[in-house]
C-alpha positions as CSV (number, residue, x, y, z in Angstrom):
1,M,31.7,78.5,-94.0
2,K,29.0,80.9,-94.6
3,D,30.2,83.0,-97.6
4,D,30.3,80.0,-99.4
5,V,27.0,79.6,-100.4
6,F,26.6,83.4,-101.3
7,P,29.7,85.1,-101.8
8,N,29.8,89.2,-101.3
9,A,26.1,88.6,-100.0
10,A,24.4,91.2,-97.6
11,S,21.4,90.0,-97.0
12,E,20.2,87.6,-94.2
13,R,20.2,83.9,-94.9
14,I,17.4,81.4,-94.0
15,A,18.4,78.2,-94.4
16,L,15.2,75.6,-94.8
17,I,15.3,71.9,-93.6
18,S,13.2,69.4,-94.9
19,C,11.4,67.3,-91.6
20,S,12.4,63.7,-91.7
21,K,10.7,60.6,-91.2
22,R,12.6,59.6,-88.2
23,K,11.7,61.1,-85.3
24,K,11.9,61.1,-81.2
25,S,9.4,59.6,-79.3
26,S,7.8,62.3,-77.1
27,P,7.2,66.2,-77.7
28,C,10.7,68.2,-77.6
29,P,11.9,71.3,-79.9
30,A,11.4,70.9,-83.7
31,S,15.6,70.8,-83.9
32,E,15.6,67.6,-81.4
33,L,12.5,66.2,-82.7
34,Y,14.2,65.4,-86.3
35,S,17.7,64.7,-84.7
36,A,17.1,61.0,-84.7
37,S,17.7,61.0,-88.3
38,L,21.3,61.5,-89.4
39,L,20.7,62.9,-92.3
40,F,18.5,65.8,-90.5
41,S,21.7,66.3,-87.6
42,L,23.5,66.6,-90.6
43,L,22.0,69.0,-92.6
44,Y,21.1,71.0,-89.4
45,K,25.1,71.3,-88.4
46,Y,25.5,72.5,-92.3
47,A,22.2,74.6,-91.9
48,K,23.8,76.8,-88.5
49,A,27.6,77.0,-89.9
50,N,25.5,78.6,-93.2
51,A,22.6,80.8,-92.1
52,D,21.6,83.2,-90.5
53,R,18.4,81.6,-89.3
54,V,17.1,77.8,-89.5
55,Y,13.4,76.3,-90.1
56,I,12.1,73.0,-90.7
57,I,9.6,72.6,-93.4
58,S,7.1,70.4,-92.3
59,A,4.8,68.0,-94.4
60,K,2.4,68.7,-91.1
61,H,2.9,71.9,-90.0
62,G,4.7,74.2,-92.6
63,L,7.0,76.0,-91.5
64,V,8.6,75.4,-88.1
65,A,11.1,77.2,-85.8
66,E,14.0,75.2,-84.7
67,N,12.7,75.6,-80.9
68,E,9.6,75.1,-81.7
69,I,7.8,72.1,-79.3
70,L,6.4,69.4,-81.8
71,E,5.1,66.4,-81.1
72,P,5.8,63.4,-82.8
73,Y,4.0,62.8,-86.1
74,D,3.9,60.6,-89.4
75,E,3.4,62.6,-92.2
76,T,5.2,63.4,-95.4
77,L,4.7,65.3,-99.1
78,N,6.8,62.2,-101.2
79,A,2.9,60.7,-101.5
80,K,1.1,63.9,-101.8
81,P,-0.5,64.3,-105.4
82,A,0.6,67.4,-107.0
83,A,-1.8,69.9,-105.9
84,E,-1.7,69.5,-102.3
85,R,2.1,70.2,-102.4
86,R,1.2,73.2,-104.6
87,A,-0.9,73.9,-101.5
88,W,1.7,73.2,-99.2
89,A,3.9,75.3,-100.7
90,Q,1.9,78.3,-100.8
91,R,1.2,78.0,-96.8
92,V,4.7,77.6,-96.3
93,L,5.5,80.7,-98.4
94,N,2.6,82.7,-96.4
95,Q,5.0,81.6,-93.6
96,L,7.9,82.4,-94.7
97,S,6.2,86.1,-95.7
98,Q,5.5,87.0,-91.8
99,V,8.8,85.9,-90.9
100,C,11.5,87.7,-93.5
101,D,11.2,89.7,-96.8
102,V,10.9,86.6,-99.5
103,R,12.1,88.7,-102.2
104,K,15.1,90.1,-100.2
105,T,16.3,87.3,-98.0
106,E,18.4,84.7,-99.5
107,F,17.8,80.9,-99.0
108,I,19.4,78.0,-98.3
109,I,17.4,74.7,-99.4
110,L,18.2,71.9,-97.7
111,A,15.3,69.6,-98.9
112,G,14.7,66.9,-101.7
113,Q,12.3,68.1,-104.5
114,R,9.1,67.2,-103.2
115,Y,9.7,69.9,-100.6
116,H,11.2,72.7,-102.9
117,E,9.5,72.0,-106.3
118,Y,7.2,74.6,-105.5
119,L,9.0,76.7,-103.4
120,C,12.2,77.5,-105.2
121,P,10.4,79.7,-108.1
122,E,8.7,81.7,-105.4
123,L,12.4,82.4,-103.9
124,P,14.5,84.7,-105.8
125,H,17.3,84.4,-104.4
126,K,18.0,80.5,-103.4
127,S,20.5,77.8,-103.3
128,L,20.2,74.3,-103.4
129,P,24.1,72.9,-102.3
130,L,22.6,69.3,-102.3
131,G,21.7,69.5,-105.6
132,K,19.9,66.1,-107.2
133,L,22.6,64.0,-104.5
134,R,20.9,60.5,-103.3
135,F,20.8,59.9,-100.1
136,G,23.9,58.2,-99.3
137,E,25.9,60.8,-101.7
138,R,24.4,63.7,-99.3
139,I,25.4,62.5,-96.2
140,K,29.2,61.6,-97.7
141,F,28.8,65.5,-99.0
142,L,27.3,66.4,-95.2
143,K,30.2,64.7,-93.6
144,A,33.1,66.0,-95.3
145,I,31.8,69.3,-95.1
146,T,31.0,69.7,-91.4
147,E,33.7,67.6,-90.1
148,S,35.4,71.2,-89.6
149,V,32.4,72.4,-88.0
150,K,32.9,72.7,-84.4
151,E,29.5,71.3,-82.4
C-alpha cells in the first residue's frame, strides 16, 4: 500500500494523525491513548501501512511520537481562534524540523481541517487522502482500504 499515496517517490514518508477526543483513562503510549477512538485506530492502521514513521499532532502537546507516554487530557483546536491555531501550527512545524527535513519529506496528513489548515502551506510534499470526507465517510473509506492490512 505504501506506493499508493506517493507513486515513484523515494523520500521518507511521515504520517501525521490528529489526536482524538476519546482517550484511554490512564497514562500510556500515545498510539494507545487515542485508540479508544475508532477513527484514530483506523487512521493509525492506515498510517502504519503507508508511512515510514508516524506522529500524532496533539492540540495540547504539538508533535508527539507514537510511543511517547501521555496522560489523558481534554483539549482541541476546534474552538480555538485562528491566531492560536496558527501559533500551534508553527510549534508543530518547529518540532517537525527537529525530526526531519520538512522540505524533502513527504507527509500524509490524516487530520481534520483545523489541524492541517496552517501546516499544509508549509509542507511542500503532502497528501490529504481523506480530502473533505465527513466523519462517517472517513470511517467507511478507512475500513474499506485497511481491510487487507494485517494487524
